[in-house]
TIRO-2110 file (N, C-alpha, C; in Angstrom, 1 decimal):
// TIRO-2110
-6.7, 12.6, -7.1, N, 1, A
-6.8, 12.8, -5.9, CA, 1, A
-7.9, 12.8, -4.7, C, 1, A
-7.3, 12.2, -3.8, N, 2, A
-8.2, 11.6, -3.1, CA, 2, A
-8.8, 12.6, -1.8, C, 2, A
-10.2, 12.3, -1.5, N, 3, A
-10.8, 13.2, -0.7, CA, 3, A
-10.7, 12.8, 0.9, C, 3, A
-9.9, 13.4, 1.8, N, 4, A
-10.3, 13.5, 3.0, CA, 4, A
-11.2, 14.0, 3.7, C, 4, A
-11.3, 13.2, 5.1, N, 5, A
-12.3, 14.1, 5.7, CA, 5, A
-12.1, 15.8, 6.2, C, 5, A
-13.5, 16.4, 6.0, N, 6, A
-13.4, 17.5, 6.1, CA, 6, A
-12.7, 17.9, 7.4, C, 6, A
-13.1, 17.1, 8.3, N, 7, A
-12.8, 17.2, 10.1, CA, 7, A
-11.4, 17.6, 9.7, C, 7, A
-10.6, 16.8, 9.2, N, 8, A
-8.9, 16.7, 9.7, CA, 8, A
-8.6, 18.2, 9.3, C, 8, A
-7.7, 18.5, 10.1, N, 9, A
-6.8, 19.8, 10.0, CA, 9, A
-5.9, 19.7, 8.7, C, 9, A
-5.3, 20.9, 7.8, N, 10, A
-4.7, 20.9, 6.7, CA, 10, A
-3.5, 19.9, 7.0, C, 10, A
-3.0, 20.1, 7.8, N, 11, A
-1.7, 19.1, 8.2, CA, 11, A
-1.7, 17.7, 8.4, C, 11, A
-2.9, 17.0, 8.6, N, 12, A
-3.5, 15.9, 8.5, CA, 12, A
-3.6, 15.7, 6.8, C, 12, A
-4.4, 16.5, 6.1, N, 13, A
-4.2, 16.0, 4.7, CA, 13, A
-3.0, 16.4, 3.6, C, 13, A
-2.1, 16.8, 4.3, N, 14, A
-1.1, 17.4, 3.7, CA, 14, A
-0.5, 15.8, 4.1, C, 14, A
-0.2, 15.1, 5.4, N, 15, A
0.5, 14.0, 5.8, CA, 15, A
-0.1, 12.8, 4.8, C, 15, A
-1.8, 12.9, 4.8, N, 16, A
-2.1, 11.7, 4.1, CA, 16, A
-1.6, 11.7, 2.6, C, 16, A
-2.0, 12.8, 1.8, N, 17, A
-1.6, 13.3, 0.4, CA, 17, A
0.2, 12.5, 0.3, C, 17, A
0.8, 12.9, 1.5, N, 18, A
2.2, 12.6, 1.1, CA, 18, A
2.5, 10.6, 1.4, C, 18, A
1.7, 10.4, 2.2, N, 19, A
2.1, 8.9, 2.3, CA, 19, A
1.3, 8.4, 1.1, C, 19, A
0.1, 8.8, 0.5, N, 20, A
0.0, 8.1, -0.6, CA, 20, A
1.0, 8.4, -1.7, C, 20, A
1.6, 9.7, -2.0, N, 21, A
2.1, 9.9, -3.1, CA, 21, A
3.7, 9.1, -3.1, C, 21, A
4.2, 8.4, -1.4, N, 22, A
4.9, 7.5, -1.7, CA, 22, A
4.8, 6.4, -1.9, C, 22, A
3.6, 6.0, -1.3, N, 23, A
3.4, 4.4, -1.8, CA, 23, A
3.0, 4.1, -3.4, C, 23, A
2.2, 5.4, -3.7, N, 24, A
2.2, 5.2, -5.1, CA, 24, A
3.5, 5.2, -5.6, C, 24, A
4.8, 6.0, -5.4, N, 25, A
5.8, 5.9, -6.0, CA, 25, A
6.2, 4.7, -5.7, C, 25, A
6.4, 3.8, -4.7, N, 26, A
7.0, 2.4, -4.9, CA, 26, A
6.0, 1.7, -5.3, C, 26, A
4.9, 2.1, -5.8, N, 27, A
4.2, 0.7, -6.5, CA, 27, A
4.2, 1.0, -7.8, C, 27, A
4.3, 2.3, -8.3, N, 28, A
4.6, 2.4, -9.7, CA, 28, A
5.7, 3.1, -10.3, C, 28, A
6.4, 4.1, -10.0, N, 29, A
7.4, 5.2, -10.4, CA, 29, A
8.3, 5.1, -9.7, C, 29, A
9.2, 4.5, -9.4, N, 30, A
10.3, 4.1, -8.1, CA, 30, A
11.1, 5.7, -8.3, C, 30, A
11.3, 6.4, -9.6, N, 31, A
11.8, 7.8, -10.0, CA, 31, A
11.4, 8.4, -8.8, C, 31, A
10.1, 8.4, -8.2, N, 32, A
9.4, 9.7, -7.5, CA, 32, A
9.4, 8.9, -6.2, C, 32, A
10.5, 8.2, -5.9, N, 33, A
10.2, 7.7, -4.4, CA, 33, A
11.3, 8.8, -3.5, C, 33, A
12.3, 8.5, -3.7, N, 34, A
13.1, 9.6, -3.2, CA, 34, A
12.7, 11.1, -3.0, C, 34, A
12.0, 12.0, -3.8, N, 35, A
11.4, 13.3, -3.1, CA, 35, A
10.0, 12.9, -2.3, C, 35, A
9.4, 11.5, -2.8, N, 36, A
8.2, 11.4, -1.8, CA, 36, A
8.9, 10.9, -0.6, C, 36, A
9.4, 10.3, -0.2, N, 37, A
10.3, 10.0, 1.0, CA, 37, A
10.8, 11.7, 2.0, C, 37, A
11.6, 11.9, 1.1, N, 38, A
12.3, 13.4, 1.3, CA, 38, A
11.0, 14.4, 1.9, C, 38, A
9.8, 14.4, 1.6, N, 39, A
8.6, 15.3, 1.9, CA, 39, A
8.2, 14.9, 3.1, C, 39, A
8.2, 13.3, 3.0, N, 40, A
7.3, 12.9, 4.5, CA, 40, A
8.7, 13.1, 5.9, C, 40, A
9.7, 12.8, 5.2, N, 41, A
10.9, 13.1, 6.5, CA, 41, A
10.9, 14.5, 7.3, C, 41, A
10.5, 15.6, 6.1, N, 42, A
10.5, 16.8, 6.8, CA, 42, A
9.3, 17.0, 7.3, C, 42, A
8.5, 16.3, 7.3, N, 43, A
7.2, 16.6, 8.2, CA, 43, A
7.2, 16.8, 9.5, C, 43, A
6.2, 17.6, 10.4, N, 44, A
6.8, 18.0, 11.5, CA, 44, A
6.0, 16.9, 12.3, C, 44, A
5.5, 15.6, 11.8, N, 45, A
5.2, 14.7, 12.7, CA, 45, A
5.6, 13.3, 12.6, C, 45, A
5.7, 12.7, 13.8, N, 46, A
6.1, 11.3, 13.5, CA, 46, A
5.7, 10.6, 12.6, C, 46, A
5.8, 10.6, 11.3, N, 47, A
5.5, 9.7, 10.2, CA, 47, A
5.4, 8.4, 10.3, C, 47, A
6.3, 7.8, 11.4, N, 48, A
6.6, 6.5, 11.4, CA, 48, A
5.5, 5.6, 12.2, C, 48, A
4.9, 6.6, 13.2, N, 49, A
3.6, 6.2, 13.7, CA, 49, A
2.2, 5.9, 12.7, C, 49, A
2.3, 6.5, 11.4, N, 50, A
1.3, 6.2, 10.7, CA, 50, A
1.6, 5.4, 10.1, C, 50, A
2.7, 4.9, 9.5, N, 51, A
3.0, 3.7, 8.7, CA, 51, A
3.1, 2.6, 9.8, C, 51, A
3.5, 2.8, 11.2, N, 52, A
3.3, 1.5, 12.0, CA, 52, A
1.8, 0.8, 11.9, C, 52, A
1.0, 2.2, 12.3, N, 53, A
-0.8, 1.8, 12.1, CA, 53, A
-0.8, 1.0, 11.1, C, 53, A
-0.6, 1.6, 9.6, N, 54, A
-1.0, 1.2, 8.4, CA, 54, A
-0.5, -0.5, 8.3, C, 54, A
0.9, -0.7, 8.8, N, 55, A
1.6, -1.9, 8.9, CA, 55, A
0.6, -2.8, 9.7, C, 55, A
0.1, -2.6, 10.7, N, 56, A
-0.7, -3.3, 12.1, CA, 56, A
-2.0, -3.4, 11.3, C, 56, A
-2.6, -2.8, 10.7, N, 57, A
-3.8, -2.6, 10.0, CA, 57, A
-4.0, -3.7, 9.1, C, 57, A
-3.0, -3.6, 8.1, N, 58, A
-2.9, -4.7, 6.9, CA, 58, A
-2.3, -6.0, 7.4, C, 58, A
-1.3, -6.1, 8.5, N, 59, A
-1.1, -7.1, 8.8, CA, 59, A
-2.0, -8.2, 9.3, C, 59, A
-2.7, -7.5, 10.3, N, 60, A
-4.0, -8.0, 10.8, CA, 60, A
-4.9, -8.5, 9.5, C, 60, A
-5.1, -7.9, 8.5, N, 61, A
-6.0, -8.8, 7.4, CA, 61, A
-5.5, -9.4, 6.3, C, 61, A
-3.9, -9.4, 6.2, N, 62, A
-3.4, -10.3, 5.6, CA, 62, A
-3.1, -11.5, 6.3, C, 62, A
-2.7, -11.6, 7.4, N, 63, A
-2.7, -13.1, 8.4, CA, 63, A
-3.6, -13.0, 9.6, C, 63, A
-4.9, -13.3, 9.4, N, 64, A
-5.7, -13.1, 10.3, CA, 64, A
-5.6, -14.4, 11.4, C, 64, A
-4.8, -15.1, 10.8, N, 65, A
-4.7, -16.1, 11.8, CA, 65, A
-3.5, -16.0, 12.8, C, 65, A
-2.9, -14.6, 12.5, N, 66, A
-1.3, -14.6, 13.0, CA, 66, A
-0.3, -14.7, 12.0, C, 66, A
1.0, -13.9, 12.6, N, 67, A
2.0, -13.9, 11.7, CA, 67, A
3.2, -15.2, 12.3, C, 67, A
4.3, -15.8, 11.5, N, 68, A
4.7, -16.8, 11.7, CA, 68, A
6.2, -16.5, 10.9, C, 68, A
6.9, -17.1, 11.4, N, 69, A
8.2, -16.8, 10.5, CA, 69, A
8.4, -17.0, 9.1, C, 69, A
7.6, -18.2, 8.7, N, 70, A
7.2, -18.6, 7.4, CA, 70, A
6.5, -17.1, 6.4, C, 70, A
5.6, -16.4, 7.6, N, 71, A
5.0, -15.2, 6.7, CA, 71, A
6.0, -14.2, 6.8, C, 71, A
6.6, -14.1, 7.9, N, 72, A
7.5, -12.9, 7.7, CA, 72, A
8.4, -13.1, 6.4, C, 72, A
9.1, -14.6, 6.4, N, 73, A
9.9, -14.7, 5.1, CA, 73, A
9.5, -14.4, 4.0, C, 73, A
8.3, -14.8, 3.7, N, 74, A
7.9, -14.9, 2.5, CA, 74, A
7.4, -13.2, 2.4, C, 74, A
6.9, -12.7, 3.3, N, 75, A
6.5, -10.8, 2.8, CA, 75, A
7.8, -10.6, 2.7, C, 75, A
9.0, -10.9, 3.3, N, 76, A
10.6, -10.2, 2.7, CA, 76, A
11.1, -10.5, 1.2, C, 76, A
10.4, -11.5, 1.1, N, 77, A
10.9, -12.0, -0.3, CA, 77, A
9.8, -11.2, -1.2, C, 77, A
8.6, -11.2, -0.7, N, 78, A
8.1, -10.2, -1.8, CA, 78, A
8.4, -8.7, -2.1, C, 78, A
8.5, -8.3, -1.1, N, 79, A
9.3, -6.7, -0.7, CA, 79, A
10.8, -6.9, -1.6, C, 79, A
11.5, -7.7, -1.6, N, 80, A
12.9, -7.9, -2.3, CA, 80, A
12.4, -7.7, -3.5, C, 80, A
11.1, -8.7, -4.1, N, 81, A
11.0, -8.6, -5.6, CA, 81, A
10.5, -7.4, -5.9, C, 81, A
9.8, -6.9, -5.3, N, 82, A
9.3, -5.2, -5.7, CA, 82, A
10.3, -4.3, -5.8, C, 82, A
11.5, -4.5, -4.3, N, 83, A
12.5, -3.4, -4.8, CA, 83, A
13.6, -4.1, -4.2, C, 83, A
14.5, -4.9, -4.9, N, 84, A
15.6, -5.5, -4.7, CA, 84, A
16.7, -4.0, -4.2, C, 84, A
16.6, -3.1, -4.2, N, 85, A
17.7, -2.2, -3.2, CA, 85, A
17.6, -2.1, -1.9, C, 85, A
16.2, -2.6, -1.5, N, 86, A
16.0, -2.5, 0.5, CA, 86, A
17.0, -3.8, 1.0, C, 86, A
17.3, -3.4, 1.8, N, 87, A
18.0, -4.2, 2.7, CA, 87, A
16.8, -5.4, 3.2, C, 87, A
17.1, -6.7, 3.7, N, 88, A
16.0, -7.6, 3.7, CA, 88, A
16.2, -7.4, 5.7, C, 88, A
17.1, -7.1, 5.8, N, 89, A
17.1, -7.1, 7.2, CA, 89, A
16.6, -6.0, 7.9, C, 89, A
16.4, -4.9, 7.3, N, 90, A
15.3, -3.8, 7.5, CA, 90, A
14.1, -3.9, 7.3, C, 90, A
13.6, -5.0, 6.4, N, 91, A
12.5, -5.0, 5.9, CA, 91, A
12.1, -6.1, 7.3, C, 91, A
12.8, -7.5, 7.8, N, 92, A
12.5, -8.1, 9.3, CA, 92, A
12.4, -6.8, 10.1, C, 92, A
13.3, -6.0, 10.2, N, 93, A
13.0, -4.9, 11.4, CA, 93, A
11.7, -4.4, 11.5, C, 93, A
11.2, -3.8, 10.2, N, 94, A
10.0, -2.9, 10.1, CA, 94, A
9.1, -3.9, 10.6, C, 94, A
9.0, -5.1, 10.0, N, 95, A
7.7, -5.9, 10.2, CA, 95, A
7.7, -6.5, 11.6, C, 95, A
8.8, -6.9, 12.3, N, 96, A
8.9, -7.2, 13.7, CA, 96, A
8.8, -6.0, 14.4, C, 96, A
9.0, -4.7, 14.5, N, 97, A
8.7, -3.7, 15.4, CA, 97, A
7.1, -3.5, 14.7, C, 97, A
6.8, -3.6, 13.5, N, 98, A
5.1, -3.3, 13.8, CA, 98, A
4.5, -4.4, 15.0, C, 98, A
5.0, -5.3, 14.8, N, 99, A
4.4, -6.8, 15.7, CA, 99, A
5.0, -6.2, 17.1, C, 99, A
5.6, -5.1, 17.7, N, 100, A
6.3, -5.2, 19.0, CA, 100, A
7.4, -5.8, 19.4, C, 100, A
8.0, -6.3, 18.5, N, 101, A
9.4, -7.3, 18.7, CA, 101, A
10.4, -6.2, 18.4, C, 101, A
11.0, -6.0, 18.9, N, 102, A
12.4, -5.1, 18.7, CA, 102, A
13.9, -5.8, 18.7, C, 102, A
14.3, -6.6, 18.5, N, 103, A
15.3, -7.2, 18.6, CA, 103, A
16.2, -6.3, 17.8, C, 103, A
17.8, -6.4, 18.8, N, 104, A
18.9, -5.8, 18.4, CA, 104, A
19.2, -5.8, 16.8, C, 104, A
19.1, -4.9, 15.9, N, 105, A
19.4, -5.1, 14.5, CA, 105, A
20.7, -5.4, 14.1, C, 105, A
21.3, -5.8, 13.4, N, 106, A
22.6, -5.9, 13.0, CA, 106, A
22.7, -6.5, 11.4, C, 106, A
23.8, -5.4, 11.3, N, 107, A
24.1, -6.0, 9.7, CA, 107, A
25.3, -6.6, 9.4, C, 107, A
25.3, -7.7, 8.5, N, 108, A
26.3, -8.4, 8.3, CA, 108, A
27.1, -8.0, 6.9, C, 108, A
28.3, -7.4, 7.2, N, 109, A
29.0, -7.0, 5.9, CA, 109, A
28.6, -7.8, 4.6, C, 109, A
28.3, -7.8, 3.8, N, 110, A
28.2, -8.4, 2.6, CA, 110, A
29.4, -9.0, 1.5, C, 110, A
30.5, -8.5, 2.2, N, 111, A
31.7, -8.9, 1.1, CA, 111, A
32.5, -10.2, 2.2, C, 111, A
31.8, -10.2, 3.6, N, 112, A
32.4, -11.1, 4.2, CA, 112, A
31.7, -12.8, 4.4, C, 112, A
32.4, -13.6, 3.9, N, 113, A
31.6, -14.9, 3.9, CA, 113, A
32.1, -15.8, 5.0, C, 113, A
31.2, -16.6, 5.3, N, 114, A
31.3, -17.5, 6.1, CA, 114, A
32.8, -18.7, 5.4, C, 114, A
34.0, -18.6, 6.3, N, 115, A
34.9, -19.4, 6.0, CA, 115, A
35.0, -20.6, 6.5, C, 115, A
34.5, -20.7, 7.1, N, 116, A
34.7, -21.9, 8.6, CA, 116, A
35.7, -22.1, 9.3, C, 116, A
36.8, -20.7, 9.1, N, 117, A
37.9, -20.4, 10.1, CA, 117, A
37.9, -20.1, 11.4, C, 117, A
38.6, -20.5, 12.4, N, 118, A
38.4, -20.2, 13.4, CA, 118, A
39.1, -18.9, 13.8, C, 118, A
40.1, -18.7, 13.2, N, 119, A
40.2, -17.0, 13.5, CA, 119, A
39.4, -15.9, 13.3, C, 119, A
39.7, -15.2, 14.5, N, 120, A
38.6, -14.0, 14.4, CA, 120, A
38.7, -13.4, 13.3, C, 120, A
39.8, -13.0, 13.0, N, 121, A
39.9, -11.9, 11.9, CA, 121, A
39.3, -11.9, 10.3, C, 121, A
38.8, -13.7, 10.7, N, 122, A
38.1, -14.1, 8.8, CA, 122, A
36.6, -13.8, 9.6, C, 122, A
36.3, -13.5, 10.8, N, 123, A
34.9, -13.3, 10.7, CA, 123, A
34.1, -12.4, 10.2, C, 123, A
32.7, -12.8, 10.0, N, 124, A
32.3, -11.6, 9.1, CA, 124, A
32.0, -10.4, 10.1, C, 124, A
32.0, -8.9, 9.3, N, 125, A
31.6, -7.4, 10.3, CA, 125, A
30.4, -7.6, 10.5, C, 125, A
30.3, -7.5, 11.6, N, 126, A
28.7, -7.3, 12.4, CA, 126, A
28.8, -5.8, 12.8, C, 126, A
27.8, -4.8, 12.1, N, 127, A
27.4, -3.8, 12.7, CA, 127, A
26.4, -3.5, 13.2, C, 127, A
26.1, -3.2, 14.7, N, 128, A
24.9, -3.1, 15.6, CA, 128, A
24.3, -1.9, 14.8, C, 128, A
22.8, -1.9, 14.8, N, 129, A
22.2, -0.9, 14.0, CA, 129, A
21.2, -0.5, 15.2, C, 129, A
21.4, 1.0, 16.1, N, 130, A
20.4, 1.4, 16.8, CA, 130, A
19.1, 1.5, 16.5, C, 130, A
19.1, 2.2, 15.4, N, 131, A
17.4, 2.6, 14.7, CA, 131, A
17.7, 2.9, 13.3, C, 131, A
16.5, 2.4, 12.6, N, 132, A
16.7, 2.7, 11.2, CA, 132, A
16.3, 4.4, 11.2, C, 132, A
17.1, 4.9, 10.5, N, 133, A
17.2, 6.1, 10.1, CA, 133, A
15.6, 6.7, 9.2, C, 133, A
14.9, 7.5, 9.6, N, 134, A
13.7, 7.8, 8.9, CA, 134, A
13.6, 7.2, 7.4, C, 134, A
15.0, 7.8, 6.5, N, 135, A
14.5, 7.6, 5.3, CA, 135, A
14.0, 6.2, 5.1, C, 135, A
15.3, 5.5, 5.5, N, 136, A
15.0, 3.9, 5.6, CA, 136, A
13.8, 3.1, 6.0, C, 136, A
13.5, 3.8, 7.1, N, 137, A
12.0, 3.2, 7.9, CA, 137, A
11.0, 3.4, 6.9, C, 137, A
10.9, 4.5, 6.3, N, 138, A
9.8, 5.0, 5.8, CA, 138, A
9.9, 4.3, 4.4, C, 138, A
11.2, 4.0, 3.7, N, 139, A
10.7, 3.8, 2.1, CA, 139, A
10.5, 2.0, 2.5, C, 139, A
11.0, 1.4, 3.8, N, 140, A
10.9, -0.1, 3.7, CA, 140, A
9.5, 0.1, 4.3, C, 140, A
8.9, 0.7, 5.1, N, 141, A
7.1, 0.6, 5.5, CA, 141, A
6.2, 0.9, 4.3, C, 141, A
6.9, 1.6, 3.5, N, 142, A
5.9, 2.0, 2.3, CA, 142, A
5.9, 0.8, 1.5, C, 142, A
7.1, 0.2, 1.2, N, 143, A
7.1, -1.1, 0.5, CA, 143, A
6.2, -2.2, 1.0, C, 143, A
6.5, -2.7, 2.3, N, 144, A
5.9, -3.4, 3.2, CA, 144, A
4.5, -3.1, 2.8, C, 144, A
4.0, -2.0, 3.1, N, 145, A
2.4, -1.4, 3.0, CA, 145, A
1.5, -2.0, 1.7, C, 145, A
2.3, -1.3, 0.6, N, 146, A
1.9, -1.5, -0.8, CA, 146, A
2.1, -3.3, -0.9, C, 146, A
3.1, -4.2, -0.8, N, 147, A
3.0, -5.5, -0.7, CA, 147, A
1.8, -6.0, -0.2, C, 147, A
1.6, -5.7, 1.2, N, 148, A
0.6, -6.0, 2.0, CA, 148, A
-0.7, -5.6, 1.5, C, 148, A
-1.2, -4.4, 1.5, N, 149, A
-2.1, -4.0, 0.2, CA, 149, A
-2.7, -4.8, -0.8, C, 149, A
-1.3, -4.9, -1.3, N, 150, A
-1.8, -5.8, -2.8, CA, 150, A
-2.3, -7.3, -2.1, C, 150, A
-2.1, -7.6, -1.3, N, 151, A
-2.0, -8.9, -0.9, CA, 151, A
-3.7, -9.2, -0.8, C, 151, A
-4.2, -8.1, 0.4, N, 152, A
-5.7, -8.3, 0.4, CA, 152, A
-6.3, -7.3, -0.3, C, 152, A
-6.0, -7.0, -1.4, N, 153, A
-6.7, -6.5, -2.6, CA, 153, A
-7.5, -5.3, -1.9, C, 153, A
-6.6, -4.3, -1.3, N, 154, A
-7.1, -3.2, -0.9, CA, 154, A
-6.7, -1.9, -1.0, C, 154, A
-7.5, -0.8, -1.3, N, 155, A
-6.4, 0.3, -1.7, CA, 155, A
-6.2, 1.0, -0.6, C, 155, A
-4.9, 1.6, -0.7, N, 156, A
-4.2, 2.2, 0.7, CA, 156, A
-5.0, 3.6, 1.1, C, 156, A
-5.8, 4.0, 0.2, N, 157, A
-6.2, 5.6, 0.9, CA, 157, A
-7.2, 5.2, 2.0, C, 157, A
-8.0, 3.9, 1.9, N, 158, A
-9.4, 3.9, 3.5, CA, 158, A
-8.0, 3.6, 4.6, C, 158, A
-7.2, 2.7, 4.4, N, 159, A
-6.2, 2.6, 5.4, CA, 159, A
-5.9, 3.7, 6.1, C, 159, A
-4.9, 4.6, 5.2, N, 160, A
-4.6, 5.8, 5.9, CA, 160, A
-5.7, 6.5, 6.3, C, 160, A
-7.1, 6.2, 5.8, N, 161, A
-8.2, 7.4, 6.5, CA, 161, A
-8.3, 7.0, 7.8, C, 161, A
-8.4, 5.2, 8.2, N, 162, A
-8.3, 4.6, 9.1, CA, 162, A
-7.7, 4.8, 10.8, C, 162, A
-5.9, 4.9, 9.7, N, 163, A
-5.3, 5.3, 10.8, CA, 163, A
-5.2, 6.9, 11.0, C, 163, A
-5.3, 7.6, 10.3, N, 164, A
-5.2, 8.7, 10.5, CA, 164, A
-6.4, 9.2, 11.3, C, 164, A
-7.6, 8.8, 11.2, N, 165, A
-9.0, 8.9, 12.1, CA, 165, A
-8.5, 8.6, 13.4, C, 165, A
-7.8, 6.9, 13.7, N, 166, A
-7.4, 6.6, 15.1, CA, 166, A
-6.8, 7.7, 15.4, C, 166, A
-5.4, 8.2, 14.9, N, 167, A
-4.5, 8.9, 15.4, CA, 167, A
-5.2, 10.2, 15.9, C, 167, A
-6.1, 11.0, 15.2, N, 168, A
-6.3, 12.3, 15.5, CA, 168, A
-7.6, 11.7, 16.7, C, 168, A
-8.3, 10.4, 17.0, N, 169, A
-9.4, 10.3, 18.0, CA, 169, A
-8.3, 10.1, 19.3, C, 169, A
-7.3, 9.7, 19.2, N, 170, A
-6.2, 9.1, 20.3, CA, 170, A
-5.3, 10.8, 20.6, C, 170, A
-5.2, 11.6, 20.0, N, 171, A
-5.1, 13.0, 20.0, CA, 171, A
-3.3, 12.8, 20.0, C, 171, A
-3.1, 11.7, 19.7, N, 172, A
-1.6, 11.2, 20.1, CA, 172, A
-0.5, 12.1, 18.8, C, 172, A
-1.2, 13.3, 18.1, N, 173, A
-0.4, 13.7, 17.1, CA, 173, A
-1.1, 15.3, 17.5, C, 173, A
0.1, 16.4, 17.4, N, 174, A
0.0, 17.6, 17.6, CA, 174, A
-0.1, 18.1, 16.3, C, 174, A
-1.3, 18.4, 15.6, N, 175, A
-0.8, 19.0, 14.0, CA, 175, A
-0.5, 20.3, 14.0, C, 175, A
0.6, 20.3, 13.2, N, 176, A
1.0, 22.2, 13.0, CA, 176, A
0.1, 22.9, 12.5, C, 176, A
END
């Protein structure tokens, strides 16, 4: 068990433990992923903000000279290798969202193939997505965090500590 700063309130300890449980499940034991995500979704704080901070920190470490399209593409491939059940569109949305780019995400129906037809009825089905549901966002974010942490060879506990210290100092979370 990781020891967190004593100055943190119990809710911050719980959040940090839950984040590490999820990232550990993603890295080592996929069967524990769903309960770990459910525990985070049930928390009374915006867990997505913690993951966003983690991803920003890890992206800066992994791509010190900046992130380009090839970097994002490579990262999507690495995440897909780790967890093929994740939608690459969701991975792109999480990475770009972390970078402050918020394109209108769309999903293409996997069964619709480009036929070259001019008939609108043959066009692939495109479904706009307003926002990733928390379950998907957390699962994808944790997978990206695991891949980036492996890339920069850092354990995630210090990253979680740094992010929660930043959150606490900014008082951007009201701990329950």
